[in-house]
mmCIF entry with sequence, helices, sheets and N, C-alpha, C, O atoms, coordinates in Angstrom:
data_MODEL
# 
_entry.id   MODEL 
# 
_entity.id                         1 
_entity.type                       polymer 
_entity.pdbx_number_of_molecules   1 
# 
_entity_poly.entity_id                      1 
_entity_poly.type                           'polypeptide(L)' 
_entity_poly.nstd_linkage                   no 
_entity_poly.nstd_monomer                   no 
_entity_poly.pdbx_seq_one_letter_code       MLICFPSTMNHGITCLIATKIRLLIILR 
_entity_poly.pdbx_seq_one_letter_code_can   MLICFPSTMNHGITCLIATKIRLLIILR 
_entity_poly.pdbx_strand_id                 A 
# 
loop_
_entity_poly_seq.entity_id 
_entity_poly_seq.num 
_entity_poly_seq.mon_id 
_entity_poly_seq.hetero 
1 1  MET n 
1 2  LEU n 
1 3  ILE n 
1 4  CYS n 
1 5  PHE n 
1 6  PRO n 
1 7  SER n 
1 8  THR n 
1 9  MET n 
1 10 ASN n 
1 11 HIS n 
1 12 GLY n 
1 13 ILE n 
1 14 THR n 
1 15 CYS n 
1 16 LEU n 
1 17 ILE n 
1 18 ALA n 
1 19 THR n 
1 20 LYS n 
1 21 ILE n 
1 22 ARG n 
1 23 LEU n 
1 24 LEU n 
1 25 ILE n 
1 26 ILE n 
1 27 LEU n 
1 28 ARG n 
# 
_struct_asym.id          A 
_struct_asym.entity_id   1 
# 
_struct_conf.conf_type_id            HELX_P 
_struct_conf.id                      HELX_P1 
_struct_conf.pdbx_PDB_helix_id       AA1 
_struct_conf.beg_label_comp_id       MET 
_struct_conf.beg_label_asym_id       A 
_struct_conf.beg_label_seq_id        9 
_struct_conf.pdbx_beg_PDB_ins_code   ? 
_struct_conf.end_label_comp_id       LEU 
_struct_conf.end_label_asym_id       A 
_struct_conf.end_label_seq_id        27 
_struct_conf.pdbx_end_PDB_ins_code   ? 
_struct_conf.beg_auth_comp_id        MET 
_struct_conf.beg_auth_asym_id        A 
_struct_conf.beg_auth_seq_id         9 
_struct_conf.end_auth_comp_id        LEU 
_struct_conf.end_auth_asym_id        A 
_struct_conf.end_auth_seq_id         27 
_struct_conf.pdbx_PDB_helix_class    1 
_struct_conf.details                 ? 
_struct_conf.pdbx_PDB_helix_length   19 
# 
_struct_conf_type.id          HELX_P 
_struct_conf_type.criteria    ? 
_struct_conf_type.reference   ? 
# 
loop_
_atom_site.group_PDB 
_atom_site.id 
_atom_site.type_symbol 
_atom_site.label_atom_id 
_atom_site.label_alt_id 
_atom_site.label_comp_id 
_atom_site.label_asym_id 
_atom_site.label_entity_id 
_atom_site.label_seq_id 
_atom_site.pdbx_PDB_ins_code 
_atom_site.Cartn_x 
_atom_site.Cartn_y 
_atom_site.Cartn_z 
_atom_site.occupancy 
_atom_site.B_iso_or_equiv 
_atom_site.pdbx_formal_charge 
_atom_site.auth_seq_id 
_atom_site.auth_comp_id 
_atom_site.auth_asym_id 
_atom_site.auth_atom_id 
_atom_site.pdbx_PDB_model_num 
ATOM 1   N N  . MET A 1 1  ? -2.012  8.318  -5.640 1.00 0.00 ? 1  MET A N  1 
ATOM 2   C CA . MET A 1 1  ? -2.189  7.533  -4.350 1.00 0.00 ? 1  MET A CA 1 
ATOM 3   C C  . MET A 1 1  ? -3.266  6.481  -4.532 1.00 0.00 ? 1  MET A C  1 
ATOM 4   O O  . MET A 1 1  ? -4.331  6.786  -5.068 1.00 0.00 ? 1  MET A O  1 
ATOM 5   N N  . LEU A 1 2  ? -3.003  5.164  -4.071 1.00 0.00 ? 2  LEU A N  1 
ATOM 6   C CA . LEU A 1 2  ? -3.989  4.229  -4.162 1.00 0.00 ? 2  LEU A CA 1 
ATOM 7   C C  . LEU A 1 2  ? -4.800  4.165  -2.920 1.00 0.00 ? 2  LEU A C  1 
ATOM 8   O O  . LEU A 1 2  ? -4.278  4.272  -1.810 1.00 0.00 ? 2  LEU A O  1 
ATOM 9   N N  . ILE A 1 3  ? -6.048  3.995  -3.095 1.00 0.00 ? 3  ILE A N  1 
ATOM 10  C CA . ILE A 1 3  ? -6.930  3.886  -2.030 1.00 0.00 ? 3  ILE A CA 1 
ATOM 11  C C  . ILE A 1 3  ? -7.315  2.341  -1.762 1.00 0.00 ? 3  ILE A C  1 
ATOM 12  O O  . ILE A 1 3  ? -7.830  1.662  -2.650 1.00 0.00 ? 3  ILE A O  1 
ATOM 13  N N  . CYS A 1 4  ? -7.065  1.897  -0.636 1.00 0.00 ? 4  CYS A N  1 
ATOM 14  C CA . CYS A 1 4  ? -7.103  0.541  -0.253 1.00 0.00 ? 4  CYS A CA 1 
ATOM 15  C C  . CYS A 1 4  ? -8.336  0.207  0.572  1.00 0.00 ? 4  CYS A C  1 
ATOM 16  O O  . CYS A 1 4  ? -8.563  0.985  1.499  1.00 0.00 ? 4  CYS A O  1 
ATOM 17  N N  . PHE A 1 5  ? -9.111  -0.738 0.413  1.00 0.00 ? 5  PHE A N  1 
ATOM 18  C CA . PHE A 1 5  ? -10.200 -1.203 1.132  1.00 0.00 ? 5  PHE A CA 1 
ATOM 19  C C  . PHE A 1 5  ? -9.839  -2.455 1.945  1.00 0.00 ? 5  PHE A C  1 
ATOM 20  O O  . PHE A 1 5  ? -10.000 -3.546 1.399  1.00 0.00 ? 5  PHE A O  1 
ATOM 21  N N  . PRO A 1 6  ? -9.335  -2.395 3.284  1.00 0.00 ? 6  PRO A N  1 
ATOM 22  C CA . PRO A 1 6  ? -8.847  -3.440 3.972  1.00 0.00 ? 6  PRO A CA 1 
ATOM 23  C C  . PRO A 1 6  ? -9.932  -4.419 4.353  1.00 0.00 ? 6  PRO A C  1 
ATOM 24  O O  . PRO A 1 6  ? -10.243 -4.515 5.540  1.00 0.00 ? 6  PRO A O  1 
ATOM 25  N N  . SER A 1 7  ? -10.518 -5.139 3.450  1.00 0.00 ? 7  SER A N  1 
ATOM 26  C CA . SER A 1 7  ? -11.542 -6.131 3.708  1.00 0.00 ? 7  SER A CA 1 
ATOM 27  C C  . SER A 1 7  ? -11.001 -7.247 4.438  1.00 0.00 ? 7  SER A C  1 
ATOM 28  O O  . SER A 1 7  ? -11.720 -7.836 5.246  1.00 0.00 ? 7  SER A O  1 
ATOM 29  N N  . THR A 1 8  ? -9.769  -7.612 4.232  1.00 0.00 ? 8  THR A N  1 
ATOM 30  C CA . THR A 1 8  ? -9.114  -8.678 4.821  1.00 0.00 ? 8  THR A CA 1 
ATOM 31  C C  . THR A 1 8  ? -7.784  -8.179 5.459  1.00 0.00 ? 8  THR A C  1 
ATOM 32  O O  . THR A 1 8  ? -7.143  -7.249 4.969  1.00 0.00 ? 8  THR A O  1 
ATOM 33  N N  . MET A 1 9  ? -7.415  -8.838 6.558  1.00 0.00 ? 9  MET A N  1 
ATOM 34  C CA . MET A 1 9  ? -6.169  -8.251 7.256  1.00 0.00 ? 9  MET A CA 1 
ATOM 35  C C  . MET A 1 9  ? -5.142  -8.525 6.354  1.00 0.00 ? 9  MET A C  1 
ATOM 36  O O  . MET A 1 9  ? -4.264  -7.680 6.181  1.00 0.00 ? 9  MET A O  1 
ATOM 37  N N  . ASN A 1 10 ? -5.126  -9.748 5.664  1.00 0.00 ? 10 ASN A N  1 
ATOM 38  C CA . ASN A 1 10 ? -3.981  -9.957 4.794  1.00 0.00 ? 10 ASN A CA 1 
ATOM 39  C C  . ASN A 1 10 ? -3.803  -8.924 3.560  1.00 0.00 ? 10 ASN A C  1 
ATOM 40  O O  . ASN A 1 10 ? -2.697  -8.534 3.184  1.00 0.00 ? 10 ASN A O  1 
ATOM 41  N N  . HIS A 1 11 ? -4.973  -8.549 3.005  1.00 0.00 ? 11 HIS A N  1 
ATOM 42  C CA . HIS A 1 11 ? -5.056  -7.632 2.015  1.00 0.00 ? 11 HIS A CA 1 
ATOM 43  C C  . HIS A 1 11 ? -4.582  -6.285 2.501  1.00 0.00 ? 11 HIS A C  1 
ATOM 44  O O  . HIS A 1 11 ? -3.927  -5.546 1.767  1.00 0.00 ? 11 HIS A O  1 
ATOM 45  N N  . GLY A 1 12 ? -4.916  -5.962 3.753  1.00 0.00 ? 12 GLY A N  1 
ATOM 46  C CA . GLY A 1 12 ? -4.635  -4.736 4.323  1.00 0.00 ? 12 GLY A CA 1 
ATOM 47  C C  . GLY A 1 12 ? -3.119  -4.529 4.438  1.00 0.00 ? 12 GLY A C  1 
ATOM 48  O O  . GLY A 1 12 ? -2.629  -3.447 4.115  1.00 0.00 ? 12 GLY A O  1 
ATOM 49  N N  . ILE A 1 13 ? -2.411  -5.483 4.864  1.00 0.00 ? 13 ILE A N  1 
ATOM 50  C CA . ILE A 1 13 ? -0.867  -5.582 5.053  1.00 0.00 ? 13 ILE A CA 1 
ATOM 51  C C  . ILE A 1 13 ? -0.251  -5.398 3.687  1.00 0.00 ? 13 ILE A C  1 
ATOM 52  O O  . ILE A 1 13 ? 0.633   -4.562 3.501  1.00 0.00 ? 13 ILE A O  1 
ATOM 53  N N  . THR A 1 14 ? -0.710  -6.164 2.752  1.00 0.00 ? 14 THR A N  1 
ATOM 54  C CA . THR A 1 14 ? -0.192  -6.121 1.373  1.00 0.00 ? 14 THR A CA 1 
ATOM 55  C C  . THR A 1 14 ? -0.281  -4.689 0.839  1.00 0.00 ? 14 THR A C  1 
ATOM 56  O O  . THR A 1 14 ? 0.660   -4.161 0.247  1.00 0.00 ? 14 THR A O  1 
ATOM 57  N N  . CYS A 1 15 ? -1.468  -4.074 1.076  1.00 0.00 ? 15 CYS A N  1 
ATOM 58  C CA . CYS A 1 15 ? -1.771  -2.781 0.609  1.00 0.00 ? 15 CYS A CA 1 
ATOM 59  C C  . CYS A 1 15 ? -0.828  -1.780 1.133  1.00 0.00 ? 15 CYS A C  1 
ATOM 60  O O  . CYS A 1 15 ? -0.326  -0.930 0.397  1.00 0.00 ? 15 CYS A O  1 
ATOM 61  N N  . LEU A 1 16 ? -0.580  -1.864 2.382  1.00 0.00 ? 16 LEU A N  1 
ATOM 62  C CA . LEU A 1 16 ? 0.463   -0.922 3.174  1.00 0.00 ? 16 LEU A CA 1 
ATOM 63  C C  . LEU A 1 16 ? 1.900   -1.168 2.511  1.00 0.00 ? 16 LEU A C  1 
ATOM 64  O O  . LEU A 1 16 ? 2.660   -0.233 2.258  1.00 0.00 ? 16 LEU A O  1 
ATOM 65  N N  . ILE A 1 17 ? 2.152   -2.277 2.297  1.00 0.00 ? 17 ILE A N  1 
ATOM 66  C CA . ILE A 1 17 ? 3.546   -2.622 1.795  1.00 0.00 ? 17 ILE A CA 1 
ATOM 67  C C  . ILE A 1 17 ? 3.554   -1.900 0.302  1.00 0.00 ? 17 ILE A C  1 
ATOM 68  O O  . ILE A 1 17 ? 4.488   -1.150 0.021  1.00 0.00 ? 17 ILE A O  1 
ATOM 69  N N  . ALA A 1 18 ? 2.651   -2.110 -0.500 1.00 0.00 ? 18 ALA A N  1 
ATOM 70  C CA . ALA A 1 18 ? 2.571   -1.584 -1.794 1.00 0.00 ? 18 ALA A CA 1 
ATOM 71  C C  . ALA A 1 18 ? 2.574   -0.049 -1.795 1.00 0.00 ? 18 ALA A C  1 
ATOM 72  O O  . ALA A 1 18 ? 3.171   0.587  -2.664 1.00 0.00 ? 18 ALA A O  1 
ATOM 73  N N  . THR A 1 19 ? 1.879   0.534  -0.780 1.00 0.00 ? 19 THR A N  1 
ATOM 74  C CA . THR A 1 19 ? 1.825   1.922  -0.731 1.00 0.00 ? 19 THR A CA 1 
ATOM 75  C C  . THR A 1 19 ? 3.114   2.550  -0.376 1.00 0.00 ? 19 THR A C  1 
ATOM 76  O O  . THR A 1 19 ? 3.469   3.593  -0.924 1.00 0.00 ? 19 THR A O  1 
ATOM 77  N N  . LYS A 1 20 ? 3.860   1.928  0.564  1.00 0.00 ? 20 LYS A N  1 
ATOM 78  C CA . LYS A 1 20 ? 5.239   2.300  0.948  1.00 0.00 ? 20 LYS A CA 1 
ATOM 79  C C  . LYS A 1 20 ? 6.207   2.189  -0.168 1.00 0.00 ? 20 LYS A C  1 
ATOM 80  O O  . LYS A 1 20 ? 7.045   3.074  -0.334 1.00 0.00 ? 20 LYS A O  1 
ATOM 81  N N  . ILE A 1 21 ? 6.138   1.115  -0.969 1.00 0.00 ? 21 ILE A N  1 
ATOM 82  C CA . ILE A 1 21 ? 7.011   1.045  -2.097 1.00 0.00 ? 21 ILE A CA 1 
ATOM 83  C C  . ILE A 1 21 ? 6.806   2.027  -3.122 1.00 0.00 ? 21 ILE A C  1 
ATOM 84  O O  . ILE A 1 21 ? 7.748   2.492  -3.764 1.00 0.00 ? 21 ILE A O  1 
ATOM 85  N N  . ARG A 1 22 ? 5.491   2.393  -3.317 1.00 0.00 ? 22 ARG A N  1 
ATOM 86  C CA . ARG A 1 22 ? 5.144   3.523  -4.251 1.00 0.00 ? 22 ARG A CA 1 
ATOM 87  C C  . ARG A 1 22 ? 5.597   4.795  -3.828 1.00 0.00 ? 22 ARG A C  1 
ATOM 88  O O  . ARG A 1 22 ? 5.994   5.622  -4.648 1.00 0.00 ? 22 ARG A O  1 
ATOM 89  N N  . LEU A 1 23 ? 5.567   5.045  -2.451 1.00 0.00 ? 23 LEU A N  1 
ATOM 90  C CA . LEU A 1 23 ? 5.951   6.301  -1.943 1.00 0.00 ? 23 LEU A CA 1 
ATOM 91  C C  . LEU A 1 23 ? 7.608   6.406  -2.163 1.00 0.00 ? 23 LEU A C  1 
ATOM 92  O O  . LEU A 1 23 ? 8.140   7.426  -2.601 1.00 0.00 ? 23 LEU A O  1 
ATOM 93  N N  . LEU A 1 24 ? 8.276   5.301  -1.826 1.00 0.00 ? 24 LEU A N  1 
ATOM 94  C CA . LEU A 1 24 ? 9.614   5.320  -2.061 1.00 0.00 ? 24 LEU A CA 1 
ATOM 95  C C  . LEU A 1 24 ? 10.123  5.658  -3.544 1.00 0.00 ? 24 LEU A C  1 
ATOM 96  O O  . LEU A 1 24 ? 11.076  6.392  -3.802 1.00 0.00 ? 24 LEU A O  1 
ATOM 97  N N  . ILE A 1 25 ? 9.357   5.026  -4.419 1.00 0.00 ? 25 ILE A N  1 
ATOM 98  C CA . ILE A 1 25 ? 9.644   5.195  -5.839 1.00 0.00 ? 25 ILE A CA 1 
ATOM 99  C C  . ILE A 1 25 ? 9.298   6.653  -6.219 1.00 0.00 ? 25 ILE A C  1 
ATOM 100 O O  . ILE A 1 25 ? 10.012  7.188  -7.068 1.00 0.00 ? 25 ILE A O  1 
ATOM 101 N N  . ILE A 1 26 ? 8.339   7.306  -5.710 1.00 0.00 ? 26 ILE A N  1 
ATOM 102 C CA . ILE A 1 26 ? 7.938   8.657  -6.134 1.00 0.00 ? 26 ILE A CA 1 
ATOM 103 C C  . ILE A 1 26 ? 8.929   9.617  -5.532 1.00 0.00 ? 26 ILE A C  1 
ATOM 104 O O  . ILE A 1 26 ? 9.299   10.626 -6.132 1.00 0.00 ? 26 ILE A O  1 
ATOM 105 N N  . LEU A 1 27 ? 9.396   9.244  -4.203 1.00 0.00 ? 27 LEU A N  1 
ATOM 106 C CA . LEU A 1 27 ? 10.322  10.218 -3.660 1.00 0.00 ? 27 LEU A CA 1 
ATOM 107 C C  . LEU A 1 27 ? 11.708  10.190 -4.214 1.00 0.00 ? 27 LEU A C  1 
ATOM 108 O O  . LEU A 1 27 ? 12.486  11.096 -3.916 1.00 0.00 ? 27 LEU A O  1 
ATOM 109 N N  . ARG A 1 28 ? 12.063  9.232  -4.985 1.00 0.00 ? 28 ARG A N  1 
ATOM 110 C CA . ARG A 1 28 ? 13.319  8.973  -5.666 1.00 0.00 ? 28 ARG A CA 1 
ATOM 111 C C  . ARG A 1 28 ? 13.519  10.174 -6.675 1.00 0.00 ? 28 ARG A C  1 
ATOM 112 O O  . ARG A 1 28 ? 14.517  10.216 -7.395 1.00 0.00 ? 28 ARG A O  1 
# 
Protein backbone atom coordinates (compact mmCIF):
# COMPACT_ATOMS: atom_id res chain seq x y z
CA MET A 1 0.00 0.00 0.00
CA LEU A 2 1.31 3.43 -0.93
CA ILE A 3 1.23 6.12 1.73
CA CYS A 4 0.30 9.48 0.23
CA PHE A 5 0.97 12.90 1.72
CA PRO A 6 -1.69 15.23 0.21
CA SER A 7 0.39 18.38 0.38
CA THR A 8 -1.49 19.68 -2.65
CA MET A 9 -5.12 19.04 -3.62
CA ASN A 10 -4.04 18.02 -7.12
CA HIS A 11 -1.48 15.57 -5.72
CA GLY A 12 -4.09 14.13 -3.38
CA ILE A 13 -6.52 13.42 -6.24
CA THR A 14 -3.77 11.81 -8.31
CA CYS A 15 -2.77 9.69 -5.33
CA LEU A 16 -6.34 8.48 -4.80
CA ILE A 17 -6.65 7.50 -8.46
CA ALA A 18 -3.32 5.67 -8.35
CA THR A 19 -4.33 3.83 -5.18
CA LYS A 20 -7.64 2.74 -6.74
CA ILE A 21 -5.85 1.45 -9.84
CA ARG A 22 -3.36 -0.47 -7.68
CA LEU A 23 -6.20 -2.04 -5.69
CA LEU A 24 -7.95 -3.10 -8.90
CA ILE A 25 -4.75 -4.71 -10.21
CA ILE A 26 -4.13 -6.52 -6.91
CA LEU A 27 -7.74 -7.78 -6.74
CA ARG A 28 -7.48 -9.27 -10.24
